[in-house]
C-alpha positions as CSV (number, residue, x, y, z in Angstrom):
1,M,0.1,0.1,-0.2
2,T,1.3,3.4,-1.3
3,G,1.6,6.6,1.2
4,R,-1.4,8.2,-1.0
5,D,-3.5,5.0,-0.6
6,T,-3.1,5.5,3.5
7,I,-3.8,8.8,3.2
8,W,-7.0,8.1,0.7
9,L,-8.4,5.5,3.4
10,T,-7.8,7.3,6.6
11,M,-9.8,10.2,5.1
12,V,-12.7,8.0,3.9
13,M,-13.1,6.4,7.1
14,L,-13.3,9.4,9.0
15,T,-15.8,11.3,6.8
16,P,-18.6,9.4,8.3
17,L,-17.7,10.2,11.8
18,L,-17.3,13.9,11.2
19,S,-20.4,14.0,9.4
20,Y,-22.3,13.1,12.2
21,G,-22.2,16.1,14.3
22,G,-18.6,16.9,13.5
23,N,-18.4,19.2,10.4
24,L,-16.1,21.5,11.6
25,G,-13.5,18.7,11.7
26,F,-13.6,18.5,7.8
27,S,-11.0,21.6,7.7
28,I,-8.5,19.9,9.8
29,L,-9.3,16.5,8.2
30,M,-8.4,18.1,4.4
31,A,-5.3,20.2,6.2
32,T,-3.9,17.1,7.7
33,A,-4.2,15.0,4.4
34,G,-2.6,18.0,2.7
35,L,0.1,18.3,4.6
36,A,0.8,14.4,4.3
37,G,0.5,14.7,0.7
38,F,3.0,17.3,-0.3
39,S,5.6,15.1,-1.2
40,V,3.4,12.8,-3.5
41,V,1.8,15.6,-5.6
42,P,2.4,14.3,-9.2
43,P,4.7,17.1,-11.3
44,E,1.9,17.4,-13.7
45,R,-1.0,18.6,-11.5
46,R,1.2,21.4,-10.0
47,R,0.0,23.6,-12.7
48,S,-3.7,24.3,-13.4
49,V,-6.2,27.0,-14.6
50,G,-8.3,26.2,-11.6
51,V,-5.6,26.8,-9.2
52,A,-4.3,30.0,-11.1
53,L,-8.2,31.3,-10.9
54,L,-8.4,30.4,-7.1
55,A,-4.8,31.9,-6.7
56,G,-5.9,35.3,-8.4
57,L,-8.9,35.3,-6.0
58,L,-7.0,34.8,-3.0
59,L,-4.6,37.5,-4.0
60,L,-7.2,39.9,-4.6
61,A,-8.8,38.8,-1.1
62,V,-5.3,39.5,0.6
63,C,-5.2,42.9,-1.3
64,S,-8.7,43.9,-0.4
65,S,-7.3,44.1,3.3
66,A,-6.0,48.1,1.9
67,W,-9.2,49.2,1.6
68,A,-11.3,46.9,3.8
69,V,-13.5,48.6,6.3
70,W,-13.3,45.7,8.8
71,H,-10.1,44.4,10.4
72,P,-9.6,41.8,13.3
73,D,-8.4,43.0,16.4
74,L,-4.7,42.2,16.3
75,S,-4.7,42.8,20.1
76,R,-6.7,39.6,21.1
77,L,-4.8,36.8,19.2
78,D,-3.7,35.1,22.1
79,K,-6.7,32.9,22.0
80,P,-7.4,30.5,19.3
81,R,-10.9,31.5,19.0
82,N,-9.9,35.1,18.3
83,A,-7.4,34.1,15.4
84,Q,-10.6,32.8,13.4
85,G,-10.9,36.4,12.2
86,L,-7.3,36.3,10.3
87,T,-9.4,35.1,7.4
88,A,-6.6,36.2,4.7
89,V,-3.9,34.4,6.5
90,K,-6.2,30.9,6.8
91,L,-7.1,31.2,3.2
92,V,-3.4,31.3,2.0
93,F,-3.0,27.7,4.0
94,Q,-6.2,26.6,2.9
95,L,-5.4,26.8,-0.6
96,A,-2.1,25.3,-0.4
97,L,-3.2,22.5,1.8
98,Y,-6.5,21.6,0.2
99,G,-5.3,21.9,-3.0
100,S,-2.4,19.7,-2.0
101,A,-4.6,16.7,-0.5
102,V,-6.8,17.0,-4.0
103,C,-3.7,16.6,-6.2
104,A,-1.9,14.2,-4.1
105,L,-5.0,11.8,-3.7
106,A,-5.6,11.8,-7.6
107,P,-3.6,9.0,-8.5
108,V,-4.5,6.7,-5.9
109,R,-4.5,3.0,-7.2
110,R,-7.6,1.5,-8.3
111,S,-7.9,-1.2,-5.9
112,A,-7.7,1.3,-2.7
113,A,-10.0,3.8,-4.7
114,R,-12.6,0.8,-5.1
115,L,-12.3,-0.1,-1.2
116,G,-12.2,3.4,-0.2
117,L,-15.6,4.2,-2.1
118,T,-17.2,1.3,-0.6
119,L,-16.1,2.1,3.1
120,L,-17.2,5.4,2.7
121,A,-20.5,4.7,0.9
122,V,-21.4,2.1,3.8
123,G,-20.4,4.6,6.4
124,M,-22.5,7.4,5.0
125,A,-25.4,4.9,4.7
126,V,-25.0,4.0,8.1
127,V,-25.1,7.8,9.0
128,V,-28.1,8.2,7.5
129,A,-29.8,5.7,9.5
130,V,-28.3,6.6,12.5
131,V,-29.7,10.4,11.9
132,L,-33.0,8.9,11.0
133,I,-33.2,6.8,14.2
134,E,-31.8,9.7,16.2
135,H,-34.9,12.1,14.8
136,A,-37.2,9.5,16.3
137,G,-35.2,9.2,19.7
138,S,-34.9,13.4,19.8
139,E,-31.4,13.0,19.3
140,R,-30.3,10.8,22.7
141,L,-27.4,9.6,21.1
142,Y,-25.9,12.8,20.4
143,L,-26.6,14.3,24.1
144,A,-25.3,11.6,25.4
145,I,-21.9,11.7,23.6
146,K,-21.6,15.3,24.2
147,T,-22.4,14.7,27.9
148,S,-19.8,11.7,28.0
149,L,-17.0,14.3,26.9
150,H,-18.2,16.9,29.4
151,Q,-19.3,19.5,27.1
152,T,-22.8,21.2,27.3
153,A,-25.7,19.6,26.0
154,R,-28.8,21.2,24.6
155,Q,-31.8,20.0,22.8
156,D,-32.2,22.6,20.2
157,L,-28.3,22.6,19.4
158,A,-28.3,19.1,19.0
159,Q,-31.2,18.9,16.4
160,R,-29.0,21.5,14.4
161,N,-25.8,19.5,14.8
162,V,-27.2,16.0,13.9
163,G,-29.0,17.5,11.1
164,R,-25.7,19.0,9.4
165,A,-25.0,15.6,8.5
166,F,-27.2,16.3,5.5
167,Y,-24.6,18.6,4.3
168,P,-21.8,16.2,3.1
169,L,-24.4,13.8,2.3
170,A,-25.8,16.3,-0.1
171,L,-22.5,16.8,-1.7
172,L,-21.3,12.8,-1.9
173,V,-24.6,10.9,-2.6
174,W,-23.8,11.5,-6.3
175,P,-20.1,10.1,-6.4
176,L,-21.2,7.2,-3.7
177,G,-24.5,6.4,-5.7
178,L,-22.8,6.1,-8.9
179,H,-20.0,3.6,-7.6
180,L,-22.5,1.6,-5.7
181,W,-24.8,1.6,-8.9
182,R,-22.0,0.2,-11.1
183,Q,-21.0,-2.5,-8.3
184,G,-24.6,-3.8,-9.5
185,G,-26.8,-6.2,-7.5
186,S,-27.9,-5.2,-4.0
187,W,-25.7,-2.2,-4.0
188,R,-28.0,-0.6,-6.1
189,G,-30.4,-0.6,-3.4
190,L,-28.1,0.8,-1.0
191,A,-27.5,3.5,-3.5
192,V,-31.4,4.3,-3.8
193,F,-31.3,4.2,-0.1
194,L,-28.5,6.9,0.1
195,Y,-30.6,9.4,-1.9
196,L,-33.9,8.8,-0.3
197,G,-32.8,8.5,3.2
198,A,-30.8,11.7,2.7
199,L,-33.9,13.5,1.4
200,T,-36.3,12.2,4.0
201,G,-34.0,13.0,6.8
202,A,-33.2,16.6,5.6
203,V,-37.5,16.8,5.5
204,V,-37.9,16.0,8.7
205,F,-35.2,17.8,10.4
206,R,-36.1,20.9,8.2
207,V,-32.6,21.6,6.6
208,D,-34.2,23.9,3.8
209,A,-30.6,24.4,2.0
210,A,-30.1,20.4,2.0
211,I,-33.6,19.9,1.0
212,V,-33.4,22.2,-2.4
213,S,-29.8,21.1,-3.0
214,L,-31.0,17.6,-3.2
215,L,-33.7,18.4,-5.3
216,V,-31.9,20.6,-7.7
217,S,-29.1,18.4,-8.0
218,G,-31.4,15.5,-8.5
219,A,-33.0,17.2,-11.7
220,A,-29.7,18.1,-13.3
221,V,-28.3,14.4,-12.9
222,G,-31.3,13.5,-14.8
223,A,-31.0,16.1,-17.5
224,V,-27.2,15.4,-18.0
225,L,-28.1,11.7,-18.4
226,W,-30.9,12.7,-20.8
227,V,-29.7,15.4,-22.8
228,G,-26.0,15.6,-22.1
229,R,-24.3,18.5,-23.1
230,V,-27.1,20.5,-23.4
231,A,-27.7,20.2,-19.6
232,V,-24.1,20.7,-18.9
233,V,-23.8,24.3,-20.8
234,S,-27.3,24.9,-19.1
235,A,-26.0,24.5,-15.6
236,M,-23.0,26.4,-16.4
237,T,-25.0,29.4,-18.2
238,A,-27.2,29.1,-14.6
239,T,-24.1,29.3,-12.4
240,V,-22.4,32.2,-14.1
241,A,-25.7,34.0,-14.2
242,Y,-26.4,33.4,-10.8
243,F,-22.9,35.2,-9.6
244,V,-23.1,37.9,-11.9
245,L,-27.0,38.9,-11.3
246,A,-27.3,38.0,-7.7
247,P,-27.4,41.8,-6.7
248,L,-30.3,42.7,-9.0
249,M,-32.3,39.5,-8.0
250,F,-32.1,40.2,-4.4
251,G,-32.1,44.0,-4.4
252,A,-35.4,46.0,-3.2
253,H,-36.9,45.9,-6.6
254,G,-36.0,42.6,-7.5
255,P,-38.1,39.3,-7.4
256,L,-37.0,38.3,-4.2
257,G,-37.6,41.8,-2.8
258,F,-40.9,41.9,-4.2
259,I,-41.6,38.6,-2.2
260,H,-40.3,39.8,0.9
261,A,-42.5,43.0,0.7
262,G,-45.6,40.7,0.4
263,G,-44.6,38.7,3.6
264,G,-46.4,35.5,4.1
265,L,-43.4,33.4,4.3
266,A,-43.7,30.2,6.1
267,K,-40.6,30.5,8.1
268,A,-39.2,33.1,9.8
269,S,-35.7,32.4,8.7
270,W,-36.5,32.8,5.1
271,G,-37.9,36.5,5.9
272,A,-34.7,37.1,7.4
273,R,-32.6,35.8,4.6
274,L,-34.3,37.7,2.1
275,E,-33.9,41.2,4.3
276,I,-30.1,40.4,4.6
277,W,-29.8,40.0,1.2
278,R,-31.9,43.4,0.4
279,I,-29.4,45.0,2.5
280,A,-26.5,43.3,1.5
281,S,-27.4,44.3,-2.1
282,G,-27.7,48.3,-1.3
283,L,-24.4,48.2,0.4
284,I,-23.0,46.2,-3.4
285,E,-24.4,49.4,-5.2
286,Q,-22.3,51.7,-3.1
287,R,-19.0,49.9,-4.0
288,P,-19.8,47.7,-6.9
289,F,-16.2,47.4,-8.5
290,L,-13.8,46.4,-5.6
291,G,-16.3,45.8,-2.9
292,W,-16.1,46.8,0.7
293,G,-12.5,44.4,1.4
294,L,-12.3,41.0,2.9
295,D,-14.4,40.1,5.9
296,A,-16.4,43.4,5.7
297,S,-19.8,41.7,6.3
298,R,-18.5,41.9,9.9
299,A,-18.3,45.3,9.7
300,F,-22.5,45.6,9.8
301,P,-23.3,43.3,12.7
302,G,-26.8,45.0,13.2
303,V,-28.0,43.9,10.0
304,I,-25.7,41.3,8.4
305,P,-24.7,38.3,11.0
306,L,-21.3,37.7,10.0
307,H,-21.9,36.8,6.2
308,P,-24.8,37.3,3.7
309,H,-25.9,33.6,3.7
310,D,-25.3,33.9,0.3
311,A,-21.8,33.1,-1.8
312,A,-22.6,35.6,-4.7
313,L,-23.6,38.4,-2.6
314,Q,-20.7,37.7,0.2
315,I,-17.8,37.9,-2.8
316,W,-19.8,41.2,-4.6
317,L,-19.9,42.5,-1.1
318,E,-16.4,42.1,-0.1
319,L,-14.4,41.8,-3.6
320,G,-16.7,43.6,-5.9
321,A,-17.1,42.7,-9.4
322,A,-13.5,41.7,-9.8
323,G,-13.7,38.8,-7.4
324,V,-17.1,37.7,-8.7
325,G,-15.6,37.5,-12.0
326,L,-12.8,35.3,-10.8
327,A,-15.2,33.0,-8.8
328,A,-17.7,32.6,-12.1
329,A,-14.7,32.0,-14.2
330,F,-13.4,29.2,-11.9
331,Y,-16.8,27.5,-11.7
332,A,-17.3,27.8,-15.3
333,W,-14.0,26.2,-15.7
334,M,-15.3,23.2,-13.5
335,F,-18.3,22.9,-15.8
336,V,-15.8,22.9,-18.9
337,R,-14.1,19.9,-17.2
338,I,-17.1,18.1,-16.7
339,E,-18.1,18.7,-20.3
340,I,-14.6,16.9,-21.3
341,V,-15.7,14.0,-18.9
342,R,-18.9,13.8,-20.3
343,Q,-17.7,13.0,-23.7
344,R,-16.1,9.8,-22.4
345,D,-18.4,8.8,-19.2
346,T,-21.8,10.5,-19.3
347,A,-22.7,9.0,-15.8
348,L,-19.7,10.3,-14.2
349,A,-20.6,13.8,-15.6
350,A,-23.8,13.5,-14.3
351,A,-22.7,12.7,-10.7
352,A,-20.0,15.9,-11.0
353,V,-22.9,18.1,-12.0
354,G,-24.8,17.0,-9.2
355,S,-22.4,17.5,-6.4
356,L,-21.1,20.9,-7.8
357,L,-24.8,22.4,-8.0
358,S,-25.5,20.9,-4.4
359,Y,-22.4,22.8,-3.2
360,L,-23.4,25.9,-5.1
361,V,-27.1,25.8,-3.9
362,I,-26.1,25.2,-0.2
363,G,-23.5,28.1,-0.6
364,A,-26.3,29.9,-2.1
365,L,-28.3,29.4,1.3
366,S,-26.3,28.9,4.3
367,F,-22.7,29.1,4.9
368,G,-20.3,31.9,4.5
369,V,-18.0,31.4,1.4
370,W,-14.7,31.5,3.5
371,Q,-15.5,28.9,6.3
372,E,-13.1,26.3,6.5
373,W,-14.6,23.4,6.8
374,W,-17.1,24.1,4.0
375,L,-14.1,24.7,1.8
376,G,-12.7,21.6,3.2
377,L,-15.9,19.5,2.5
378,G,-15.7,20.9,-1.2
379,A,-11.9,19.6,-1.6
380,L,-12.9,16.3,0.1
381,T,-15.9,15.9,-2.3
382,I,-13.5,16.8,-5.2
383,A,-11.1,14.1,-3.8
384,V,-13.9,11.6,-4.2
385,F,-14.4,11.9,-7.6
386,G,-10.7,11.5,-8.0
387,G,-11.1,8.0,-6.6
388,L,-14.3,7.0,-8.4
389,T,-12.4,7.9,-11.6
390,N,-9.6,5.5,-10.7
391,A,-11.8,3.0,-9.5
392,R,-13.3,2.5,-13.4
393,R,-10.5,3.5,-15.7
394,L,-11.3,4.2,-19.2
395,P,-8.8,5.4,-22.1
396,R,-7.7,8.4,-21.6
397,P,-8.4,11.4,-24.2
398,V,-5.4,14.2,-25.1
399,V,-5.9,16.9,-22.3
400,A,-3.6,19.8,-21.8
401,P,-1.7,19.4,-18.7
402,H,-3.0,23.1,-17.5
403,L,-6.6,21.9,-17.9
404,D,-5.9,18.5,-15.9
405,L,-7.2,19.1,-12.4
406,L,-10.3,16.6,-12.2
407,P,-8.8,13.5,-13.2
408,I,-9.7,11.7,-16.0
409,R,-8.6,8.0,-16.2
């Protein structure tokens, strides 16, 4: 067993454990995998258009500190919790370490890839079953674990934390489902259980972002399987339009502003989201080109709690049109890579579109775009697709080395 095989198997075995109430650990998992994988990154994967675009976005984020309206209190960095405000520093390490993990694990051996995917699929199926049982039992297992660790155990937080399992599930259900489907037999039943169990659990735990992502990604997977390139191009166009037009959509005179003005929302959190998006859109209009600077969302605590809860709006607000252009270009490049894959393996491309759209949908409704565990989970998903590609090698087409980040084998 090679070093990268060991890193790969360790990563997939820890993923189900972190999915159950330990999402913050994904940042540590991927950083450790990246640190361990520095020495085994293949030379041909050290150059990539995608990495260049992310590096450009990172450079802009760091430079934006010069005009940012919010800065961390450097006098309070003696405690680890306060150091969380050093977003620029964290992003530098995350790009290096998460990128190292993805590139190092891309050539994992076929036998290790298959074993790891099977272990991960079974582990995530167990997570689905445990979480559904937890809902019926009022999260008693989670509360018991917290109590045994001498940590504060609150029922309301327990339900929220257990429900977070559906975020990694929403991203991983497609590559794992495809792996199980290709195994044939009873494995296909497990693939169906993964998707339906994840969707059912997200509904009963009322994890809205996961529900929407599973439904949207499911429709997209079916579309790619049915119409192929048209679906991939449509998804790419919709993604670019989302990033570019977000301030117009969420403004006071946009479609969602009108919905908010009309009231009648069934869930208060959606009304709060729409209000945050409306306010963020108004701030974007004041500084549309370079934005208010990295982490500027924290400068408006009375109206924006930490971040706008929408990836496009956060990038617009903090890095302006320049940042949005780089982000949109990166995701467009991802879809181009997926289209290259589709020409040889439609099912793999469909799964990739499903996971990518799940990431985008959840990012558009919930988390801050710079949250380290969320970025780590995205990197982990790419690494899992690398394993899925190696588990079923096909004739390799001629692809320019600088385009080769999503592995094709």
